[in-house]
N, C-alpha and C positions, 0 to 999 in steps of 0.2 A: 118787257122793255118797251116803253112808250116813245113815240117819235114826237119831238118838240121842235118847232121851227124857231131858230134864233138868228137866222140870216136874213138878208134882204129878199124881197120878192115873195111870191106866193108860197104856200106851204108845200106844194108837191107838183109833180108833172101833171099836165092835164091832157096829155096824149101819149102815144106809144113811146116807151124807152127803147132807143135803137142802139145805144153803145154804152158800155161800162168799162172802167179801168180802175185799178187799185194801186196804192203806193203809200209813201210816207212823207210827211213834211215836218221836219224838226221833231221826230219821235212820235208823231201822232198819226195813227193809221186812218187813212181816208179812202173813200170811194168817190168817183166822179161819174155822173150819169149825164148823157145827152139825150134829148127828147125831140120828137116831132113837133112839140110845142115851141120850138126855137129857143129853148132854155138849156143851160148846162148847170148842174147843181153839184155842190160838194157836200159830202156827208161824213160825219165822225163815226167810224165803225165801232167805237166803244160805247159812246152815249147814244148812238143812232139819231143824232140831231143834224139837221141841215146847218151848215156853217158858212153859207154864202153860195155864190155862183159866179159864172163867167158871163159877161155881157158885152156884146159888140155895140159900141156906142156910135151914134150918128155923128158925122162930121158936118160942119157948117155948110149948108147948101146941098148936102148929100144924104137925104133921108134913106133909111133902110128900106129895102125892096121886098124882103121876105126870102130872098135867095141866100141870105147869110146863114141859114140854118147849119149848125154843126152836126156832122154825120159820124165822126169818129174822134176818139180822144186817146192819148197816151201820156205817160209820165216820164220825165227825165230830169237831168240836172245841168245847170250852167254855172260854172265857177262855184260849185257847192251849193247852189241855190236851187230849190225844187221848182220845176216848171211843168206846165201842161202843154202838150202840142195837140192841135185840133185840125181836122180836115173838114171842109165844108161844101155845101151845095153850090157856093159861088166860085168854086174852082180854086180857092185859096187854102194855104196852110198858115195857121196862126200860132204864136207862142205866147204863153201866159205865165206871169209870175204868180206862183201859188200862195205866196205869203201875203202879197198885196192884192191878189186877185185882179190884176190889171194886165191888159195886153202889152206885150213888149214889142215896140216898133210897129212898122207897117206889115200887113199880111204879105206872105211870100207868094208870088204869082209866077205862072208858067204853064200850069195845067190848063187845058182847053175845056174840060168838063169837070163834073163834081169830083172832089177828093173823097174817096169812099173809105180808105183805111190809112192809118199812120202808125209808125213804129219808131222807137228810138234805139240806137245802137252806138258802137264805137268802131272807128277805123283808124289805125295807126295813131292811137292815142287821142283822137279828137271825137267828140260827140257829134253824131249825125242824126238827121231826121230822114226817114224813108217814107215817101208818100205814094199811094196807089190811086189811080183815077179811072173814071169811066171813059177817059180818052185812050185807054189801053196802054198807058205808059206808067213807069215807075221813076220817080225823081229822088235824088239824094241832095240833102242840104246840110251845110255846116251849122250846127245848132248854136255856136257862139257868134260867128260872123254873120249868120243869116244869109249866106250866099249859096246859090246852087253849085254843086260840084259836078262838072262835066255834063255830057249830054244825057238825056233820059234813057232808061233801059227799055228796049222795045222787043216784042216777040209775041206777047199775048194778042189775040185777034178780037178781043172784046174787053169789057170792063174788068179791071183787076180789082177783085173784091176784098182781098185780104193779103197783108204782108206781115212777116215776122223776121227779126234779125237773130242769127245764131252764129256758130262756128263749126267748121269742118276741118279737122286736122290742124287746128290753130289758125286758120284763115277765116276772116269774117265773111258771112254769106247772108243773102236775103232769100227767103222762101216766099213765093207768091202763089196765090190761087186765083183763077179767073173764070169768067163766064164762058170761056171757050172750052171748059171742062178739063183744063190742064193745071198741073202743079209744076212750077219752074224754080230752079235754084240758080242764083247769081253770085259770082265772086265780087265782093264789094271793093276789093283792091284793084282788080283788072277791069271790073265793070263788064265782064263777059258772062253769058249764060254757060253754066256747067252742064255739058251733055244735053241729051234730048229731053224734052218735057216729059213729065210723068203722066201717063194717060190711063184711063180706066173708068173714070166717072162718066156717066151717061148724060149728065146735064151740068149746070153751073156748079163750080166749086165756090162755096160761099165763105169758108173759113179755113185757116191753117194754123197749126200750133207745132212747137218743137219740144222734144223731151228726150229722156234716156230710158232704155229698157235693157236690163242685163248688160250694161256697159256699152251698148251701142246707141248712137243717136238716131232718133226716128222723127219723121214728119207725120203728123196726123192731119188729114184733110176731111172736111165735112162737105157733103154734096147736097144740092137742093132736093134730090130725090130721096133723101133720108139715110143715105149710106155714109159710113165713116171708113176711110181707108188708112192703112198704116204703111209707111215706106221707110226703108233704111236710107238715112241721109247720106251715107258714104257710097254705097253701091247703087243707090237710086232704084232699088227693086222693091216691089210691093211685098209686104210680109203677110202671108196668109190671105184668107178670103175677107171681103169687106164685111163690116158689121152693119146689120140692118138696125140702125139706131132709132129711127123715127119713121112711122108708117105714113105720115101725111106730108112730110117735108122737113128737110134738115135745116140747120142753122149754125150757131156758134159752137166751137169746140175749145176746150182748155185742157192743159196737161198739168198733172201734179203727182206727188207721192203720198200714199196713205199707208202708214205702218210698214214702210219699206217696200211697198208694191206700187208699180207704176199704174196710174189710172188716167182715164180721160173723162171729162165732164162735157156732156152735150146738151144742147137745147133744140127745140123744134116747134113746128107749127101745131103739133099735138098738145102744146101747153106744158109739156113735161121737161124736167131736168133729169137726165139719166147719168149714171156713173158706170164705167166699164173697166174691168181688169184687163190690162194689156197682155198679161201672160196667159191667162185662161181664156181670154176673149169672151168672157161672159159678163152679163150685166150684174152689178153688185147691188143686191137688194131691190126693193121696189123703187119706182121713179119718185122724184121729189115733186109733189103736186101742190098747187096753190094759185099759180097764175091762171087767169081766166081767158087769156088770149096767147098768141104765139110768143115764145121766148126768143128774143132777138139778140141778146147779149149775155156773155158769161165771163166772169173773171174769178181767179182763185188767189187767195192770200192767206197769211197767218196773222192772227191777232191774239196777243198774249198767250202764245203757244197753242192756240186753238185754230185749226184749219177750217177756213170758211169759203163758201162759194157765194159770190154776188151775182144775181141774175136780174136782167131788165126785160120787160115785156110790153106787148101791145095793150095790156090792161093798165098802162100808165104807172106801174109800180116798180120799185126796186126791192128785191127780197134778199135776205141774208140767211144762209143755211150752214149748219154745223156739219162738216163732211164726215165726221166720225159717228156722231149720233144720228145723222140724217134727219134732224129736226130743223124746222124753220126757227130762226132766232128772233123772237119778238114779232111785232106787227110789221107788215110791209111798209116801206118808206114811200109815202104818197105825196104828190104835189105837182108832178108834171101834168100839164093840161092836155097833152097828146102822148102817143106811145113813146116809150124809151127805146132808143135805137143803139145806144152805146153806153157801156159802163166801164169804169176803171177805178183803180185804187192806188193809194199812196200813203205818205206819212206827212202830217202837218204839225207845226210847232204846238206844243201843249202837253 
C-alpha cells in the first residue's frame, strides 16, 4: 500500500510525531497526526493517502510566533458535524470542522501554560471538551457554545499530561494522569475529585486509558519509568503488580479488545509498540518494530472489520499495524518535518 499525497502542504511530517487520534468523517476512517514540525495532517486509513491538514492562519498584523504548535488532538461531533479538538503550546484549545478543515471561531483561552492533552465527552446530554495543561489544571468547555463550564479542576501539583472521559456507575468522570506521579478521578457533574489520588508510579504519569476487564471498568496508566499499572475504576485499587512494559522509558497506552480478550497497547522510548493481555498480564507475541526513534503516540481503531493500531514517533512517521496479524500495513506515512507527538483517528465523508 503506497502513500500518495493528495492534500495541501508537504508530503509528510519533517519532525517527531507527538500525537495521533482516530475517528470517522461521513463514513470515512481517518487518522489525525500532530507533529513537532507545527503541522497537523489528516490521513485516509483505507487508501493511506494524506487528505489535508489543519493550519493555524495568521491574522492581519499578528504573525505566527511558533508557539501555536499543536500538542494534542481529539475527535468529536457538534450538531452531527465531525470536528477535531486540539490543544497547543500557546495555551489555547481550538476546534476544527473536519469536513471543511477550517478552524471554528476563536481559540478557547484560560490556561496559563501549554495544553498537553484534550478529550471529548458528554455531560447531561451536552458535548464537552476536557483540556489538561502544564499549569496543573483541567478545564471543561461546552463544545457547542464554546464557553468554559465552571472553575478549573485543581489537585495535581504539576503538569497534567493525559485526560480521558468515561463513566462510573452511570455518572460521567474524567481520569487524569500527571507529572506528580498520580492518577486522579473526577466527577464531571459535581466537578469534585472522587476519593484520594491513585499512587504508585515512581515518576511522571504520561498516559491514561480506560477499558473493561471481565465486566469491571479499569484505568490503565503508563509511567515515564516504563511501567504500566492497572486500577479498578470503581474501587480505585491497583490490580496486580505493575507491568514492566518498556525498559528505557514509557509513553502512550491504549485499550482495546482482541478476539474477546482485553489488551493494552503501549509505546516507549525503546522504539517498540507492545501488546499486553490484561488477564494473563503477559506480553502478546513479539513487539511491533519499525520506528527508528521513541514512540510518542498510539491510537486503536477498526477499519473494515480490521483492528488496527496507529502509532506516531520521533522518526517523523505515522505507522499502521494490523493488531491480529501483528504486521505493519503498508509503508509508513511520512511527511512531518519533525517528530509526530500526537495521532488520532476518525471518519471522513467518502
